C-alpha positions in Angstrom: 135.8 63.3 -28.7 133.9 66.5 -29.1 133.6 67.9 -32.6 135.1 71.4 -32.7 132.8 74.2 -33.9 134.5 76.3 -36.5 133.1 79.4 -34.8 134.6 78.4 -31.4 136.6 81.1 -29.8 140.3 80.5 -29.0 141.1 79.2 -25.5 142.3 82.6 -24.2 139.2 84.4 -25.3 136.9 81.7 -23.8 138.7 82.0 -20.5 138.3 85.8 -20.6 134.6 85.4 -21.3 134.1 82.9 -18.5 136.0 85.1 -16.0 133.9 88.1 -17.2 130.7 86.2 -16.7 131.8 85.1 -13.2 132.6 88.7 -12.2 129.3 90.1 -13.6 127.2 87.5 -11.8 129.1 88.4 -8.6 128.2 92.0 -8.9 124.7 91.4 -10.2 123.2 88.3 -8.6 120.1 88.7 -10.7 122.2 87.7 -13.7 123.4 84.6 -11.8 119.8 83.6 -11.2 119.0 83.9 -14.9 122.0 81.8 -15.9 121.1 79.1 -13.5 117.5 79.0 -14.8 118.9 78.6 -18.3 120.6 75.3 -17.5 118.7 72.1 -17.3 120.0 69.8 -14.6 121.3 66.4 -15.6 119.4 63.4 -14.5 121.7 61.0 -12.7 120.9 57.7 -11.1 119.6 57.9 -7.6 122.5 58.9 -5.4 123.2 56.4 -2.6 122.6 58.0 0.8 124.2 56.6 3.9 123.0 57.6 7.3 125.5 58.9 9.8 125.8 56.2 12.5 128.5 57.8 14.7 128.3 61.0 16.6 130.2 63.8 15.0 132.5 64.0 18.0 133.7 60.4 17.2 133.8 60.8 13.4 136.6 61.4 11.0 135.8 64.2 8.6 137.1 64.9 5.1 136.2 67.7 2.7 135.4 67.3 -1.0 135.2 70.6 -2.9 134.5 71.7 -6.4 136.4 74.9 -6.0 139.3 74.1 -8.3 141.6 74.3 -5.3 145.0 72.6 -5.4 148.6 72.8 -4.0 150.8 75.1 -6.0 153.1 72.3 -7.2 150.2 70.2 -8.5 149.0 70.5 -12.1 146.4 73.2 -12.7 142.9 72.1 -13.7 142.5 72.1 -17.5 140.6 75.3 -18.3 141.2 75.0 -22.0 138.8 72.1 -22.3 135.3 73.5 -22.7 133.9 70.3 -21.2 135.9 70.9 -18.0 138.4 68.7 -16.2 137.1 65.5 -14.5 140.3 64.9 -12.6 140.8 65.5 -8.9 143.6 66.7 -6.6 144.5 65.3 -3.2 144.9 68.1 -0.7 147.1 67.7 2.4 145.3 69.1 5.5 148.6 70.0 7.2 149.9 72.4 4.5 147.0 73.5 2.2 146.3 76.7 4.2 149.7 78.1 3.3 150.2 76.4 -0.1 147.2 76.7 -2.4 146.0 78.2 -5.6 142.7 78.1 -7.4 142.3 77.1 -11.1 138.7 77.8 -12.0 137.3 80.3 -14.4 133.6 79.7 -13.7 133.3 81.7 -10.5 134.9 84.8 -9.0 137.4 83.4 -6.5 139.2 86.6 -5.5 137.9 86.4 -1.9 138.7 82.7 -1.7 142.3 83.5 -2.9 142.6 85.6 0.2 140.9 83.2 2.6 140.8 79.5 1.8 138.0 78.9 4.3 135.5 80.6 2.0 135.5 77.5 -0.2 137.4 75.0 1.9 136.8 75.5 5.7 139.9 73.7 6.8 140.9 76.1 9.6 137.4 75.9 11.1 137.4 72.1 11.0 140.8 72.1 12.7 139.3 74.3 15.4 136.3 71.9 15.7 138.6 68.9 16.1 140.7 70.7 18.7 137.5 71.6 20.6 136.2 68.0 20.4 133.2 68.8 18.2 134.4 66.4 15.6 136.5 63.3 16.3 139.3 63.9 13.8 140.1 65.6 10.6 141.4 63.4 7.7 144.9 64.1 6.5 143.8 64.0 2.9 141.0 65.9 1.2 139.8 66.1 -2.4 139.3 68.9 -4.9 137.6 68.9 -8.2 137.1 71.6 -10.8 133.3 72.0 -10.7 132.5 72.5 -14.3 132.2 69.1 -15.9 130.2 68.5 -19.1 129.9 66.2 -22.1 131.9 63.0 -22.2 133.7 64.0 -19.0 130.6 63.3 -17.0 131.0 59.6 -17.6 134.7 59.9 -16.7 133.8 61.6 -13.5 131.1 59.1 -12.5 132.8 55.9 -13.6 136.5 56.7 -12.9 137.2 59.7 -10.6 134.3 59.3 -8.2 134.9 55.6 -7.5 138.7 56.3 -7.0 137.9 59.1 -4.5 135.4 56.9 -2.7 138.0 54.1 -2.4 140.6 56.7 -1.1 138.1 58.0 1.5 137.2 54.5 2.7 141.0 53.6 3.0 141.4 56.7 5.1 138.5 55.5 7.3 136.5 58.7 6.8 133.1 58.7 8.4 131.6 62.0 7.1 132.4 64.0 4.0 131.6 67.7 3.9 130.9 68.8 0.3 131.7 72.4 -0.5 130.7 73.8 -3.9 132.2 77.0 -5.3 
């Protein structure tokens, strides 16, 4: 459990600050570059890489996004926790285009709120499947809230990620398209 700083701002104020930073960096990309340079990347174990062995036109594709996207009836991602939310949401490919919301304060998603394909290219993938460019589109896809820090990193690596990998294997997914936000 993270020790609370006595000078930590209340949740509502932190959310406003995060949303303000997201908007400022959208309008002034220079600020975004400076913020990125200020963060030191975390060193993880070497990620396993698996070569694609099937042609795309024979492969089942799923999308995993960090856009904070979810169906309206699903619980929102926890924006009150300053370490983020390591949970995930399962997205239904058949209905997500007309039934979605985004819970994420760390990027300006006003355009994505209008067109889901900006962060989750489901319509384009459906078109590619219909045209025979990809073999099939999975029925289920995965969404995370892309700001994870502190103890939640272990939860993400040791619980959520293995659960998602198991789900994708069960769905016989051949290729995963990762879309950050």
